[in-house]
N, C-alpha and C positions, 0 to 999 in steps of 0.2 A: 551841590549842599545833602537837597533830600537824597540825590541817589548814593553819596559816601555813605549815610546815616544807614540807608536801603541796605546797602552793601555788607554791615556791621551786623543787623539785624537779622536779617533773610538768610545771609552767609553764615554765621554762628550761634549767634546767642536763640533763633526762632526752633532751626530745628536741636540743634541741644536740650530745650526747651521743653519743647511740644514732645521729644521722644522719650525723655526723661520722666514728662510727668503721666504720659500715656505708659510708660509701663511704672511707675509708683500706682496706679490707677489700678491697671491689670491685676498687680501683686496683691493689694489692699485687696481688691471684690475677688480675689483667687480666680480669676480669669472664665468668670462666670457664660459671658458670651460664648465662648468655645463649649463650655462643659453642658451649657444648658441649652441649647439651639434648638431642641424640640419643644419646650416651654416655651421659649420666642415666637417661634414658628407659629404656634398652636393660638397666641395672644394676638400674633399679627393676621392670621386666620379667620378670626372667631368674628362673627356677623354683632354688629354692636345690638346692643339693645337699650341706649340714651338717648333721651330725647333734645340730648342741647348738642352743643358742635362737638360732631364725631373726633375721635382722633387720626381718622382718616382724613379728613376736611382738614386740623392742623396739620398732618403732615404733607400736604401737598399745597398749603401756604407756603408752609417753611421750603419745600422743595421747588415751590414757584422762585424764593430766593436765594437758591444755590444753582441750580439748573441754568443753561445758554449759554453767555459769555465761559464761565469757569471750564464747563465741558467741550464748548468749539473751539473761541477764543485763547480761553487759556492754555488748552491743550496746546492748541497751533502755535502760541507764542511760546511755550516753554520750551517746545521742542526747539526752534528756531533759536530761542536765547542759550537754551540751556544744552541742547542737542537731544539724540534719543534717549540718554541713559537721564534724564529728565523724569520720564515718567517712571523711573523706578522708585522714584524719590516722591513723587504723586503716592503711590500705591506705600509706601512704606510709612508716609505721612498719614493717611486715610487709617492704617492699621492702627497707628496711636491713636488714631482721632477718633473711633468709634467709643472709647470709651468717654475722653473728653465731652462727645456729645449726649453720651450717655446721664454723666455726672451734669453737665449742664443743664438737661431736661428736665430732670430731679428735682434739681434745685428752684428752677423758674415752676414748676407744679407744688412743690411745697411753698412758697414762700409766696404763692400769689392771692391774691387779694378781690373781692365781688367790688365794683363801680357800675354804677348804673343798671345792674341785672346781669354784668357780664364781667366772665373774670378778666383780669388785666392782671400782667407776672413779667418776669423776665430779670436778665443781669440785675438794672441798677435796682431795685424789689430787695433780693436778695446779699446783694454785697450790701447795701445801706442795712435792713433788719439785721442779717445775720454776723455784721462787723458790730450793733448795738446789741444782741446780744451777747456777744463775749468782751463786752466793757468797752468797748470804742465809738461811739452811736458819732463824736464828730469827724473822725476821720472815717466811717463810712459814709456820712451826708458826701463830704467832698469828694471820696472816691466813686460814690456813685453817680452823683452831680458829673465830674469828669466822664466817667464811662456813656454818659447818655450824651454828652457835647460829643464823642469821639461819633458811636454810633451817629450821630443827625452828620457831622461831615461826612463819615462812610455812606450814608444814603445819596448823598449827592455825587459822590466819585463811582464805588463801586455797581450801587445801586443805581445809577442814573445815569451818568454822563458815558459811562464805560459801554453801557446796556443800549441805548438810543445810539452811539456811537457805531455800536455790532449790525443794528439792526438797521439804521441807515446805509451802512457798507455792504451791506447782502442784497440790498434792494437795491440800490444803485446800479452793483456790478452786475450784477443777473439779470435786472428788467429795466435797468433804467431810470429806476425814477430820481430825480434830482434831490439831494440829501436835506434842503430846505424843506420840500415838502413833505418827508417821511418823519423829520422833526418837528412837523408845527402838527402836524396827523397824530401821532403819538402823543403830542405834549394836550392838545386840546381833547382827544378821549381818555386821557388817565388823570385829568383835574376834571374831567366830568365822573367818573367813576369815582374817585375818591368824597367827591363831595355826597357821594351815593353811601359812604359809608363802610367800615369792615364785612359787613354780611354779605353784600355784594363782590365784594373784591374777594373774598374766599369762596365764594359760590363759581366766579369765573375759574378763579384756579382748581376748583376740584374737577370743571370738566377739561381745563387745556393742559393741566397736569400730565394724567393718564394717558392721554390722546398722544402730547408732544413725547413723551417716552417710549411709546409704542413704536411712532412712526418710527423714529429716530433710530429705533435699535434693531427695528426690522430693517430698515435702508442699511443699518451697517452691515448684518449679518449677511446681504445680498452680497455690499461690495468686496465680502471676504471669499463667499462662494464663487465669486465669480474667477476670484484669482486663488486659490486657496494655496497655490505652492508658494506665494509670498507671505502667508502669516508669520512663520517659522521664521524666516531669516528676518523678519519683523521683532519679534521677540526677542531673539538672539541678540542682536545689537542694542536693543532698552539694559539688556545684561551684560552688554560687553561696554558701552559707554557709560552707565553708571559706577566704576570704579576707575576710571579711565580721565582726571578732570583733567584735562589740557590747559585751562588757565591757573589749576593750582598750581602754589610756589613750591611747597613741599612740605612734609611731615603730616601730622593730623590736621593742624589750623588750614593749612592749605587745602585739603581735604574738605573740609566744610566749608572753604570759602570758593569752591569750585562754582562755575557755571551751572552745571547738572542739580549740585543739592540744592543751588539757591533758589532758582527760577522751578524747579521739579516740587519744594517745598511750598515756595509762595504762589505758584499757580491749584496748587492742591489748595490750599489753605480756600485762595480764591473761589474754587471749587464747591468744598464744604466746608467750609466757614467754620469746621471743629476746633472748640477754644475760642473764637471771639466772641462767644454769647451774645448772637445775633437771634437766631433761631427759640430760645426758650418763650421769646416771646408769643410767636407765632402756637409753641405746644400748649402753652401756658394757660389758652385761649378751648382747651378742648374740655370737655364734659366726661370727666377722669375718676373714678373714686383712688387710682395708686399711681403715685410718683413714678413709682417702677415700670408700669405697662406701659406707660407714654415715654419713659428714655428707651424701650425696646425700640419702639417706632422712632427713637432718634439714631438708634445704630444702625435702622434699615435704609434711614435716610442718605448717612455714610456711602453704605452699599451700593446704592442707585447711583447714587452722584458719582461717585470716583474708582470704586472696581469694578463697575459695570459702565457706565458710559463714556466715562473719561478715557477707560480702558480700551474700549470698541475706537473710538473715534482717535487714538494713535496710534492703533494699528493701521489703519484706514488710510493715516495721513503717512506714516512710514514705509506702507506696500508701493505708496506710488511719490514718495519722497523728489523722486527724480524729473519730474513731470513738475510740482511743484513749490521745488526749493526756491524759484526767484521773487516770490511771493512774501517772502520774511518779512518785508516790510507790513504786509497787510494781513496779519492771521486770519482772519476774518476769509478772504478771497483764499487763500493757501486750504484751508480745511474744505470750501467748496467747493474748488478744483481739484481736489485731491477724491474728492467722492463722484466727480465724474469724471474722471480719467480714465476707467475702464470703459464706459461708453463712447458713443457717438453718433452725430444727428441728430435726430429727435430725441432720442433717449436722452443725450447728453444735459440739452437745452430742460426735459423734465427733469430729471432729479436737479438740476439745480436751482429751476423754479420749484420744487419740492423743498430742496435746502432754507432758500429764500424767506416761503413763509415760515418753514418751520422754525427760523431762526427770527424771524416777526411773534411768531408765537411766543419763543421761551423769552425773547426780551422787554417782550410787553407782560407777562405774567411776574418776571422779575422786575420790571418798574411798580407793579404795583404794589409786589410784595415790598419792599425795599420804601416805598413809599409810606406804607404802614409802620415798617420800622421807625422810621423815622417820625411821624405822628405822636409812634409811643415815647419815643424821643422827648415832643414837645408835651405832651401830656405827664412828664415826668417831671419836666422842668418849670412848668408852670400852667394852671388851670384855668387862665384866660382863652377863650375861644378866639381872639381873634388874632392870636400868634398861629394857630392852627391854620386859619385862611392863607394868611402869609405864608406860613412853609408849601401850602399846594401852590398857591401863585409861585413864589421861589421855585419846587421844584421843576414844576410846567417851563418854565424859565432854561431851566436846567439839562433838561429832556432837549430842546431845542440849540442851547448852546451846542452839546457835546455830541447830536448829528451833526452838528457843519465845521466844526473845530479839528486839529489834531489830537491824538487820544496819549501822547508819551509820556504828556508832561501827569497827565490824570491819571495814569497808569501809576507812577512813581508816589504821588501823593497818595492813592488807595492803599500801596504796598506798605508804606510810614501809618495810617490811620491804622491798618490793618497790626502792623507792630505791634502798636503800641497798646489794641486793645489787649493780643494776646499777653504782653506780658505786664499789665495788669491784670484782665480775668484768670488765663491759668494759676498762678499763685495763690487766688480765691477759691480754685478750683477743690486745688490740694488742700487749702486751710481745710477747705469744710468738706472734705471728704469724707470723714466721720459720720457727719449725718447721709451721705450717699450709701456710704456701707450700712446705716442701720436700716434704710429704706429696704435695699437689697436682702439683707439678712432678716428682717419682719417680711418681706414676700416670698422668700424661699423657705422659712421656718415655717410659714400655714402651710404652702406645698408638701412639708415633710411630714407634716401632723397630720397630714389628711391622707398621707398615704398607710402611714404606718396605724393609722385607728381606725378608715377605711370612711373617714368623713368629707365630705364633698370640700371645694373649695372655691369660694366664689370668683377668686380670683382668676382661676385658669378654666375654669368649668365650661 
């Protein structure tokens, strides 16, 4: 039943919705992310002078929620289920996703509020307040509450069970560690750090995420450099299969129901989560005076996650697919074996050990991030502290359960929940796009004024 619903959602509705919404925002925002690259780069590379949570630290928490399974298991799963052409649709969804991510981050900062000295915000807050300002307070309360419940469910599937399963699979396949042992250790450490609070979690992700990205990117480039003759054929296969929907019936409807489109789009979403409304919670915590500038970090988040790391992962897998195609049922091991295939002897084992450790770090950081998303949903739904403690205990149990059980059903539930979140959230982004446009015009209007009158602009100096 769930699989049939997902076929309709992710095969036809979601690709059309995401691509059309991304195009709508691109036109309304005048494609500024393409024409104002120098400004965006200047903001991203500027030294932070504020004393609170830095925009970069907020980015690392958001990236912790998207890196990992989406980049490794998600890419391998998309290729195994949808063919090489699924990678093309991951790219296309990422291009559409950049301004979706930008819009939701801008709204997250715009509607945030201070609670106990810290910023708190995210999709439930701007859904509730934004619809209330438009004369529909009851609708806002209902939709915001429903979204918070969906995000809570997603924290147990995408953010918990899938992550712990990936870590347990990697450690078991590479190092021979029993899945139950991996699950117990992950559950205990996660529960301990969650009790320490969000500040501790953000400090952990601020260290782990840059190291993970740099190490994984270096290994990917090294694997491609060993066999450079396989790069162009892998890229050619991606473009060739993208427009050859083997499972399509006929016509445009069959095209969008193709496995490449379906799994490419959904695994791309699992990777960058743009349009889902999850990462605005992390970005809303940043000590920034400009919603637009924090939105730039959202664009960069999608670039790093999907266009950079997912692409190198896909190329390495496709270059060595003949050697790893038999691991289709275990996408994590498919990716690991693809990376170690060019090596032999001690080097092969060293690469697999490194990847196993990387997956542990990726998965652990994602677990911590999504637990914060789940706690944020609990806080939005109720102010009782007892429910926070109940959630931490339930999350720890879900970590252990995910590590020792099969994940096909969990992936189906995760796809369904993500699909429902997108169906609810993306129309809200389009409805609120006037506010996003206003913030963007105000920001670049200041920039134009500073250039024409010789005044310094605090926003980009």
